[in-house]
C-alpha positions as CSV (number, residue, x, y, z in Angstrom):
1,M,8.2,-2.7,-11.2
2,R,7.1,-5.0,-8.4
3,I,5.3,-3.8,-5.3
4,E,5.0,-6.1,-2.3
5,V,2.2,-5.2,0.0
6,V,2.4,-6.6,3.5
7,H,-0.9,-6.8,5.4
8,A,-1.4,-6.6,9.1
9,E,-2.0,-10.3,9.3
10,G,1.5,-11.0,7.9
11,E,0.1,-12.0,4.5
12,S,1.5,-10.3,1.4
13,S,0.3,-9.5,-2.0
14,I,2.2,-8.5,-5.2
15,V,1.2,-5.8,-7.6
16,E,3.1,-5.3,-10.8
17,S,3.1,-2.3,-13.0
18,D,5.1,-1.3,-16.1
19,D,4.4,2.4,-15.3
20,P,4.7,4.6,-12.2
21,I,1.7,3.9,-9.9
22,T,0.3,5.6,-6.8
23,I,-0.3,3.8,-3.6
24,S,-4.0,4.5,-4.1
25,E,-3.9,2.7,-7.4
26,V,-2.1,-0.2,-5.7
27,L,-4.8,-0.4,-3.0
28,S,-7.5,-0.2,-5.7
29,R,-6.0,-3.2,-7.6
30,L,-6.1,-5.1,-4.3
31,D,-9.7,-4.1,-3.6
32,I,-8.7,-2.4,-0.3
33,A,-10.5,0.8,0.6
34,S,-7.8,3.5,1.1
35,S,-9.7,5.0,4.0
36,T,-9.2,1.8,6.0
37,V,-5.4,1.6,6.0
38,L,-2.2,3.6,6.4
39,A,0.7,2.8,4.1
40,V,4.1,2.5,5.7
41,L,7.4,2.6,3.9
42,G,10.3,1.7,6.3
43,E,9.2,3.5,9.4
44,T,7.4,6.4,7.7
45,I,3.7,6.7,7.0
46,V,3.4,7.8,3.3
47,P,0.5,9.5,1.6
48,H,-1.7,7.4,-0.7
49,T,-0.9,10.0,-3.4
50,S,2.8,9.0,-3.4
51,T,4.0,7.7,-6.7
52,I,6.0,4.4,-6.8
53,N,8.8,4.3,-9.4
54,D,10.8,1.3,-8.3
55,D,10.4,-2.1,-6.7
56,I,9.4,-1.6,-3.0
57,E,7.7,-3.2,-0.1
58,I,5.0,-1.3,1.8
59,E,3.2,-2.3,4.9
60,L,-0.5,-1.7,5.5
61,I,-1.8,-0.8,9.0
62,V,-5.5,-1.1,9.5
63,V,-7.1,2.1,10.9
64,S,-9.8,1.6,13.4
65,S,-12.4,4.2,14.3
66,G,-15.5,4.3,16.4
67,G,-16.5,5.3,19.8
């Protein structure tokens, strides 16, 4: 399957997998710390534990914190 990951800057990356894969595993392959982004599918924020079984496009939104 083919997972297109769209970053906040408008750039995109492709991750391919022959087996089901979690969003956390996709982020790991892209060297993105899961604590720094939200994964969005359509208009829904999805947990990083979600398993991907088909070709999809997910958008990453950078999470800012501080005070």
